[in-house]
C-alpha positions in Angstrom: 169.5 228.9 128.3 172.3 227.0 129.9 175.5 227.6 131.8 179.0 226.2 131.2 181.7 227.1 133.7 185.2 226.2 134.7 185.0 224.7 138.2 187.8 224.1 140.7 188.4 220.5 139.4 185.8 220.0 136.7 183.9 221.6 133.9 180.3 222.1 134.9 177.4 222.1 132.5 174.1 223.4 134.0 175.5 222.8 137.5 176.7 219.2 136.9 180.3 218.0 136.2 180.9 217.2 132.6 183.9 215.8 130.7 184.6 217.3 127.3 185.3 214.5 124.8 186.1 216.7 121.7 187.4 216.1 118.3 189.1 218.6 115.9 187.4 219.0 112.6 188.3 222.1 110.5 185.2 223.3 108.6 187.5 224.9 106.0 189.2 221.5 105.2 185.9 219.8 104.6 183.5 220.6 101.8 180.3 222.0 103.3 178.3 219.2 101.7 180.1 216.8 103.9 179.9 218.6 107.2 176.8 216.7 108.4 178.4 213.3 107.7 181.7 214.1 109.3 180.0 215.5 112.5 177.9 212.4 112.7 181.1 210.3 112.5 182.5 212.2 115.5 179.3 211.4 117.5 179.5 207.8 116.5 183.1 207.6 117.7 181.9 208.6 121.1 182.6 212.4 121.2 180.3 215.0 122.6 182.1 218.1 121.3 183.8 219.4 118.1 186.7 221.9 117.9 187.7 224.1 115.0 190.2 226.9 114.1 189.3 229.9 112.0 191.7 230.9 109.2 191.8 234.7 108.9 193.7 234.7 105.6 191.0 232.5 103.9 188.2 234.8 104.9 190.0 238.2 104.3 192.2 237.6 101.3 192.6 241.4 100.9 192.2 244.1 103.4 188.4 244.7 103.9 187.5 242.1 101.2 185.8 239.2 102.9 185.2 235.7 101.4 182.3 233.7 103.0 182.9 235.1 106.5 179.7 233.5 107.7 181.0 229.9 107.1 181.9 229.5 110.8 178.4 230.3 111.9 176.9 227.7 109.5 179.3 225.1 110.8 178.5 225.8 114.4 174.8 225.5 113.5 175.6 222.1 111.9 177.4 221.1 115.1 174.4 221.9 117.2 172.1 220.0 114.8 174.5 217.0 115.2 174.1 217.2 119.0 177.7 218.4 119.6 179.1 221.1 121.8 181.8 223.3 120.2 185.2 224.8 121.0 186.2 227.8 118.8 189.8 228.7 118.3 189.6 232.0 116.3 193.3 232.9 116.3 194.2 235.4 115.0 197.1 232.9 114.6 196.1 229.2 114.3 199.2 227.3 113.1 197.2 224.2 111.9 199.7 223.4 109.1 197.9 226.2 107.3 199.4 228.9 105.1 201.1 231.6 107.3 199.5 230.1 110.4 196.3 231.8 109.2 197.7 235.3 109.2 197.1 237.3 106.0 200.0 237.9 103.7 199.0 241.6 103.4 199.6 241.9 107.2 202.8 239.9 107.7 204.4 241.5 104.6 204.7 245.0 106.0 204.8 244.1 109.7 207.1 241.0 109.7 208.0 240.1 113.3 205.7 242.8 114.7 202.8 240.4 114.3 201.6 238.6 117.5 202.8 241.4 119.7 201.3 244.6 121.2 202.2 246.5 118.0 199.4 249.0 117.4 199.1 248.5 113.7 198.8 244.8 114.1 196.2 245.2 116.9 194.1 247.5 114.8 193.9 244.8 112.1 193.0 242.2 114.6 190.3 244.4 116.1 188.7 244.9 112.7 188.8 241.2 111.8 187.5 240.0 115.2 184.8 242.7 115.1 183.7 241.0 111.8 184.1 237.4 113.0 183.1 237.3 116.6 179.4 238.2 116.4 178.6 234.8 114.9 180.4 233.1 117.8 178.8 235.3 120.4 175.3 234.6 119.1 175.9 230.8 119.3 177.3 230.6 122.9 176.0 228.0 125.2 174.4 230.6 127.5 172.4 231.8 124.5 171.2 228.4 123.5 174.1 227.6 121.1 176.8 224.9 121.1 179.9 227.1 121.9 181.2 226.3 125.4 184.7 227.8 125.3 186.8 230.1 123.1 190.6 230.2 122.8 192.6 233.4 123.4 195.4 233.3 120.8 197.0 229.9 120.1 200.2 228.1 121.4 201.7 231.5 122.1 204.3 230.0 124.4 205.9 228.3 121.4 206.5 231.7 119.9 206.6 234.7 122.2 206.4 236.2 125.6 204.4 239.4 125.2 202.1 239.0 128.1 200.6 242.4 127.5 199.5 241.2 124.0 197.9 238.1 125.5 196.0 240.1 128.1 194.9 242.4 125.3 193.5 239.4 123.3 191.6 238.1 126.3 190.2 241.5 126.9 189.3 241.9 123.2 187.2 238.7 123.3 185.4 239.8 126.4 184.8 243.2 125.0 183.2 241.8 121.9 180.7 239.8 123.9 182.4 236.4 124.7 180.9 235.3 128.0 181.7 231.6 127.9 185.1 230.5 129.5 188.3 231.4 127.7 191.3 229.1 127.5 194.9 228.9 126.2 196.8 225.9 125.0 200.5 225.2 125.0 203.1 222.5 125.1 203.6 221.0 128.6 206.9 222.6 129.1 207.7 225.4 131.6 208.8 228.0 129.2 205.8 227.4 126.9 203.2 227.5 129.8 204.9 230.6 131.2 204.9 232.4 127.9 201.5 231.3 126.7 199.2 231.4 129.7 197.0 234.3 130.9 196.1 234.9 134.6 192.5 234.0 135.2 192.2 232.1 131.9 192.1 228.3 131.8 195.4 226.8 130.7 195.4 223.5 128.8 198.2 221.3 127.3 199.0 219.9 123.9 200.8 216.6 123.6 200.6 213.1 121.9 201.7 210.9 124.8 202.9 210.9 128.4 199.7 212.3 129.8 200.6 211.9 133.5 203.9 213.8 133.0 202.2 216.5 130.9 199.4 217.1 133.4 202.0 217.2 136.3 203.7 220.0 134.4 200.4 221.8 133.9 199.6 221.4 137.7 202.9 223.1 138.6 201.6 226.2 136.8 197.9 225.8 137.6 197.1 223.9 140.8 193.4 224.3 140.2 191.0 224.0 137.3 190.0 221.1 135.0 192.7 219.2 133.3 192.4 219.1 129.5 194.6 218.0 126.6 193.5 220.5 124.0 195.5 218.8 121.2 195.9 215.0 121.6 198.1 214.3 118.6 196.8 210.9 117.5 198.6 211.1 114.2 200.7 213.6 112.3 201.0 215.4 109.0 203.4 214.8 106.1 205.8 217.0 104.1 206.4 216.7 100.4 209.4 214.4 99.7 209.1 212.6 103.0 207.7 209.2 104.0 204.1 209.3 105.2 203.6 210.0 108.9 201.9 207.1 110.7 201.0 206.2 114.3 199.7 202.7 115.3 196.1 202.5 116.4 197.0 200.5 119.4 199.6 203.1 120.6 197.2 206.0 120.0 194.3 204.3 121.8 196.5 203.5 124.8 197.6 207.2 125.0 193.9 208.3 124.8 193.0 205.9 127.6 195.8 207.3 129.8 194.4 210.9 129.3 191.0 209.8 130.4 192.3 207.7 133.3 193.8 211.0 134.6 190.3 212.4 134.9 191.0 214.8 132.1 189.0 216.1 129.1 190.4 215.7 125.7 190.3 217.1 122.2 191.5 214.5 119.6 193.7 216.3 117.1 192.6 215.5 114.4 189.4 213.5 114.7 189.0 214.1 110.9 191.8 216.0 109.1 190.3 216.6 105.7 192.1 218.4 102.9 194.0 221.7 102.5 192.1 222.6 99.4 193.0 225.7 97.4 196.8 225.5 97.9 196.4 226.6 101.5 198.8 224.0 103.0 201.6 225.7 105.0 205.2 224.8 105.5 207.7 224.3 108.3 211.4 224.9 108.8 213.5 221.9 109.7 215.6 221.5 112.8 215.0 221.5 116.5 214.7 225.3 116.5 212.6 225.4 113.3 215.0 227.6 111.5 216.4 225.2 108.8 215.4 224.2 105.3 211.8 224.7 104.1 209.6 221.7 104.4 206.3 222.2 102.6 203.2 220.3 103.8 201.3 218.0 101.5 197.7 218.8 100.3 196.1 215.9 102.2 195.5 216.6 105.9 194.5 213.0 106.5 196.7 213.2 109.7 196.4 209.4 110.1 193.2 210.4 111.9 190.5 208.0 113.1 188.2 209.3 110.3 190.3 209.4 107.2 190.5 212.1 104.5 187.5 210.6 102.6 185.4 210.3 105.8 185.8 206.6 106.3 186.3 204.9 109.7 189.7 203.4 110.2 191.1 200.9 112.7 192.0 203.8 114.9 188.3 204.9 114.8 187.3 201.5 116.0 189.8 201.4 118.8 189.0 205.0 119.9 185.3 204.1 119.9 186.0 201.2 122.3 187.9 203.5 124.7 185.3 206.3 124.5 182.3 204.1 124.9 183.2 203.6 128.6 182.6 207.3 129.2 179.4 207.6 127.2 176.1 208.1 129.1 174.4 205.5 126.9 174.9 203.4 123.7 176.9 205.2 121.0 175.1 206.1 117.7 175.5 203.8 114.8 178.3 204.6 112.4 176.7 206.5 109.5 176.9 205.3 105.9 179.6 207.0 103.8 178.6 209.5 101.1 178.2 208.2 97.5 181.4 207.4 95.6 182.0 207.8 91.8 180.3 204.9 90.0 183.2 204.1 87.7 186.6 205.4 86.8 186.8 208.3 84.3 189.9 209.1 82.2 190.4 212.2 80.1 192.9 213.5 77.6 193.6 217.2 77.8 192.4 218.8 74.6 193.6 222.4 75.1 196.7 224.1 76.4 198.1 227.6 77.0 201.7 228.5 77.8 202.4 230.0 81.2 203.2 233.4 79.7 199.8 233.6 78.0 198.0 232.6 81.2 199.9 235.3 83.1 198.9 237.9 80.5 195.2 237.2 81.0 195.0 236.2 84.7 198.0 237.8 86.3 198.4 241.1 88.1 200.1 244.1 86.7 203.8 243.9 85.8 206.0 245.8 88.2 209.5 247.2 87.4 211.8 247.6 90.3 215.4 248.1 91.2 215.3 244.9 93.2 213.1 241.8 93.0 209.7 242.6 94.7 208.4 239.9 97.1 205.2 238.0 96.7 203.7 240.2 99.5 204.7 243.4 97.6 203.0 242.0 94.5 199.9 240.9 96.5 200.3 237.2 95.8 199.2 235.0 98.6 199.3 231.6 96.8 200.7 231.1 93.3 203.7 232.0 91.2 205.7 235.1 90.2 207.6 235.5 87.0 210.8 237.6 87.4 212.5 238.9 84.2 215.8 240.7 84.0 218.6 241.4 81.6 222.3 240.6 81.8 224.0 243.6 80.1 226.5 243.2 77.4 228.8 242.7 75.8 230.5 241.0 78.7 232.2 237.6 79.2 230.6 234.6 80.9 230.3 234.7 84.7 228.3 232.7 87.3 224.7 233.9 87.6 223.2 233.3 91.0 220.2 234.2 93.1 220.2 235.0 96.8 217.3 234.8 99.3 215.2 232.5 97.1 211.9 231.3 98.4 210.9 228.7 97.5 211.3 226.9 94.1 212.3 228.5 90.8 212.2 227.2 87.2 214.9 229.1 85.3 215.3 230.2 81.6 218.2 231.9 79.9 217.5 233.3 76.5 214.4 231.0 76.4 216.4 227.9 77.1 215.2 225.9 80.2 217.8 225.9 83.0 217.9 224.2 86.3 215.1 224.1 88.9 216.4 225.9 92.0 215.2 225.1 95.6 218.0 226.5 97.8 218.1 230.1 99.2 221.5 230.6 97.6 221.7 228.9 94.2 223.5 229.2 90.8 221.5 229.5 87.6 223.2 226.9 85.6 226.6 227.4 83.8 228.4 230.7 83.4 226.3 233.3 81.4 227.7 235.9 79.0 225.9 239.1 78.2 223.7 240.3 76.8 221.2 237.7 77.9 217.5 237.5 79.0 216.8 235.7 82.2 213.4 234.4 83.6 212.7 232.9 86.9 209.3 231.4 87.6 209.1 231.2 91.4 206.3 229.3 93.2 205.5 229.6 96.8 205.4 226.2 98.4 203.5 227.5 101.4 204.3 230.1 104.0 205.8 229.0 107.3 203.0 228.2 109.9 205.1 227.6 113.0 208.2 228.8 114.7 210.4 231.9 114.6 210.3 232.3 110.8 206.5 232.8 110.8 205.6 235.6 108.5 208.8 235.6 106.4 208.3 237.0 102.9 208.1 234.8 99.7 209.7 235.1 96.3 213.3 236.4 95.7 214.0 238.2 98.9 217.7 239.0 98.0 218.8 239.6 94.5 220.3 238.2 91.3 224.0 238.6 90.8 226.3 238.3 87.8 229.7 237.6 89.3 229.5 240.0 92.3 227.4 242.6 90.6 223.6 242.9 91.4 221.4 243.0 88.3 218.8 245.7 88.6 215.7 246.7 86.7 213.7 243.6 87.6 210.3 243.1 86.0 207.9 241.0 88.1 204.4 239.8 87.6 202.3 237.5 89.8 199.6 235.0 89.3 197.3 234.2 92.2 195.7 230.8 92.4 192.2 232.3 93.0 192.4 234.0 89.6 191.7 230.5 88.1 188.5 230.2 90.1 187.0 232.9 87.8 185.4 231.0 85.0 184.8 234.0 82.8 188.4 235.1 83.1 189.7 231.6 82.3 187.6 231.6 79.1 189.7 234.5 77.9 192.9 232.5 78.1 194.0 231.7 74.5 194.0 227.9 74.6 195.3 226.0 71.6 195.6 222.3 70.8 198.0 220.5 73.0 201.4 220.5 71.5 204.7 218.7 72.3 204.8 216.8 75.7 206.9 218.1 78.5 205.8 221.7 78.4 204.6 223.6 81.4 201.3 225.5 81.0 197.6 225.4 81.7 195.9 222.2 80.5 192.2 221.7 80.1 190.2 218.5 79.9 186.6 217.2 80.2 185.7 214.6 82.8 182.4 213.0 82.0 180.7 211.6 85.2 177.3 210.1 84.7 177.0 209.3 88.4 179.0 211.8 90.5 180.4 211.0 93.9 183.5 211.2 96.0 186.6 210.3 94.0 190.3 210.8 93.8 192.2 212.4 90.9 195.2 210.5 89.5 197.8 212.4 87.5 200.3 209.8 86.2 203.5 211.4 85.0 202.6 215.0 85.9 205.3 216.8 87.7 204.1 219.7 89.9 201.3 222.2 89.9 197.6 222.7 90.9 194.3 221.1 89.9 190.8 222.6 89.6 187.5 220.7 89.0 184.7 223.0 88.0 186.6 226.0 89.4 187.2 224.3 92.8 190.9 224.1 93.6 191.8 220.6 94.8 195.3 221.8 95.8 198.8 221.1 94.9 200.1 217.9 93.3 203.7 216.9 93.1 205.5 213.9 91.9 207.9 214.2 94.9 205.3 212.3 96.9 204.4 210.8 99.3 200.9 212.0 98.2 200.0 210.5 94.8 196.4 211.5 94.3 194.1 214.4 95.2 190.7 214.0 96.9 187.7 215.2 94.9 184.6 215.8 97.1 181.4 214.5 95.4 179.6 217.8 95.8 182.1 219.5 93.5 181.2 217.2 90.6 178.0 217.2 88.4 176.4 214.8 86.1 177.7 215.1 82.6 180.9 216.9 81.7 183.1 218.4 84.4 186.0 220.7 83.6 189.5 219.8 84.8 192.3 222.5 84.8 195.9 221.6 85.5 198.4 224.4 86.0 201.6 222.4 85.4 204.7 224.4 86.4 207.5 222.1 85.4 206.5 219.6 82.7 203.5 217.5 81.6 203.9 213.9 80.4 203.0 212.6 76.9 199.5 211.3 76.8 197.6 209.5 74.0 194.1 208.2 74.4 193.5 206.9 77.9 197.0 205.6 78.4 200.0 206.9 80.5 199.8 210.5 81.4 196.0 210.8 81.1 194.5 212.3 84.2 191.4 210.6 85.6 189.0 210.2 88.5 188.7 206.8 90.3 186.3 205.8 93.1 
């Protein structure tokens, strides 16, 4: 058994100073079949440690219902087998450009701004979750022969709140559940963030992308002793739908990494390998300096312009980082591993079956709820997916403006079955003036819950109402469709598919993808507008013609030799496709 401690100036491993050269790799953004390869890539880059978050909402989609809660333990075992130490950041809030910052919708729905505070109801839920999660961390701590050398208490709390009693509670909870390795916090290198996010007696670290000397000087003003560490060295950045791709030059990033190490500090490269926000779990931000403006949903790819790209390949940034890190290695670096197999040849397919959204909702949706006002996604127990709202304009009455208030996030509208505009503003008009009687439908899709800033935990759906002139329309019927319902193969078989009809219609499309030699691939969807894709029941994530992302990564372990089933839940309109021409989806190496 070993010992890892926080010294006066250095980390100490078994009584000797050690520098942590870590890389962020989120196990939940990498198919388990690729864990070994990606961890080997980190070792080959010159790192001796891996860091990961833990997304609560992924593992507890409903209260007391757990989904693969032992995945973290398997990943930590893989890290140990790869010869890496590990940093664990269990949350309960993680940010990470992840849906709701990792907090479950069933918790933020009723609690709202009471989350991440000393609120007793919130703390009870955290106690239960950590009681389920932490044993697999405790058993793999360094002093028990495992790889885990440090555990984070909360995450970037100084960017959100100032409840020091809550932070002290979180540190005490970790200790009470058996965490004996050092704890740490991480915040931006600004006085109010370090003041709000640090805990007495717990190592404070800083997050930044450049300006290491200034950042560490700010950290030293608050903590004159203890090792220096950049817990998130932002070597790239993420992208939002509709924006240009985020990029950072390899030369600039390598120089910033060199500066951190020249300060004598440890580092965690964020991200060393970003991976993919499979399953529609990508979060969203609010624009503006104070993060309270328009919604900005994050793309499915979490490539992050990282040194190891989304498909696990080394980039120029990898080569430059390897050169910098080699100077701090105790010996020669491992050889760069060969990449996993790729698809042998392109595969195109023409969807041969289709079902309208209404029929899909009838089979796979939750129960329809009738309410005086539109229920939110949280009230309908929809984490990721769509909600159909139906209402009536009474009549007879003359034409008046019809508008929706408090809309989140994007709605496709219909009046008397005729397609209307697509709405994406919180206050929006539903087309031209509408006379009564009339039947109105709004199909609202969540584009991702906010993962950072003061609007964390805000509800989804129609959070205000629908008005005809100044009059609220009541008697709303609402029904939700969760994305995970389409992972149930038996349930999907009950959907009444028919032959594909006229182009341009939204709905659920099905196609066969024959792959004689499976391997990593990307899915191309020329002409498709917006929706989600599944291969063999595995959700690849959201696609959207708004860009900048144009393809979806398909991990080789998802595919099988022979026919593979592709499902496309198209929410706005499919293209025309004939044979293997325009509009035909396909896999390419």
